[in-house]
C-alpha positions as CSV (number, residue, x, y, z in Angstrom):
1,M,0.2,0.1,-0.3
2,T,1.3,4.0,-0.7
3,D,1.3,6.3,1.2
4,K,0.6,9.2,-1.4
5,Q,-2.8,10.2,-1.9
6,P,-2.6,12.5,-5.1
7,N,-5.6,13.7,-5.3
8,N,-6.1,14.6,-1.6
9,P,-4.5,18.6,-1.5
10,L,-4.8,18.2,2.5
11,H,-2.8,14.7,2.6
12,G,0.3,15.4,5.3
13,I,-1.0,18.7,5.8
14,T,-2.1,19.0,9.9
15,L,-5.2,21.1,11.3
16,E,-2.5,22.8,13.1
17,H,-0.2,24.2,10.1
18,L,-3.7,24.5,7.9
19,L,-4.7,27.2,10.5
20,T,-2.0,28.3,10.9
21,Q,-1.0,29.2,7.6
22,L,-4.6,31.2,7.3
23,V,-4.3,33.2,9.7
24,D,-0.7,34.5,9.1
25,H,-2.0,35.0,5.3
26,Y,-5.7,36.5,6.0
27,G,-6.0,37.6,10.5
28,W,-8.3,36.5,13.1
29,E,-10.9,39.1,12.0
30,Y,-10.9,37.8,8.2
31,L,-11.1,34.5,9.3
32,G,-14.1,35.6,11.2
33,Q,-16.0,37.1,8.8
34,R,-15.9,34.1,5.9
35,I,-16.0,32.0,8.5
36,N,-19.3,32.4,11.1
37,I,-17.4,31.2,14.1
38,N,-17.2,32.3,17.7
39,C,-13.6,30.7,18.4
40,F,-12.5,33.6,15.4
41,K,-14.0,36.4,16.7
42,S,-13.9,36.3,20.2
43,D,-10.5,35.8,21.8
44,P,-9.3,33.2,18.9
45,S,-6.1,31.6,19.5
46,I,-5.1,28.8,17.9
47,K,-5.5,26.6,20.9
48,S,-8.9,27.2,21.2
49,S,-9.6,27.0,17.3
50,L,-8.4,23.7,17.2
51,K,-10.1,22.1,19.6
52,F,-13.1,23.7,18.6
53,L,-12.5,23.0,14.9
54,R,-11.6,19.4,15.7
55,K,-15.0,18.5,16.9
56,T,-16.9,20.3,14.2
57,L,-17.2,19.0,11.1
58,W,-18.8,21.1,9.1
59,A,-16.5,24.1,10.6
60,R,-13.6,22.2,9.9
61,E,-14.6,21.8,6.1
62,K,-14.8,25.5,5.9
63,V,-11.5,26.1,7.4
64,E,-9.8,23.3,4.9
65,Q,-12.0,24.4,1.4
66,L,-11.2,28.5,2.4
67,Y,-7.4,27.2,2.9
68,I,-7.6,24.6,-0.6
69,A,-9.2,27.8,-3.1
70,T,-6.4,30.1,-1.2
71,L,-3.9,27.7,-2.1
72,A,-5.2,27.5,-5.3
73,Q,-4.4,31.6,-6.0
74,Q,-1.7,31.8,-4.9
75,E,0.6,29.2,-7.1
76,P,0.6,27.3,-9.9
77,D,1.4,23.8,-7.7
78,P,0.0,24.6,-4.3
79,W,-0.2,21.0,-3.3
80,Q,3.7,20.4,-3.7
81,K,4.8,23.7,-1.9
82,A,2.7,22.6,1.2
83,R,3.9,18.8,1.1
84,D,7.9,20.8,1.1
85,M,6.9,23.1,3.9
86,L,6.4,19.6,6.3
């Protein structure tokens, strides 16, 4: 069995890495506007957001979708750079 998943752009990327990249790129205020969840609006932190996102599938999916869309806009081959950063 192979470890590669070419059709899964999130393979090998942790939720913490994904969230940190989004916060660095957009900031908490934009994330709170884009994805309406309190952990992004009220005293936001990586730790509290990770706790919420790990328990709340719909919110995690929205964050993952934003991450994928952001990478797709930034560079021609976003998945390779994301894998290289690990």
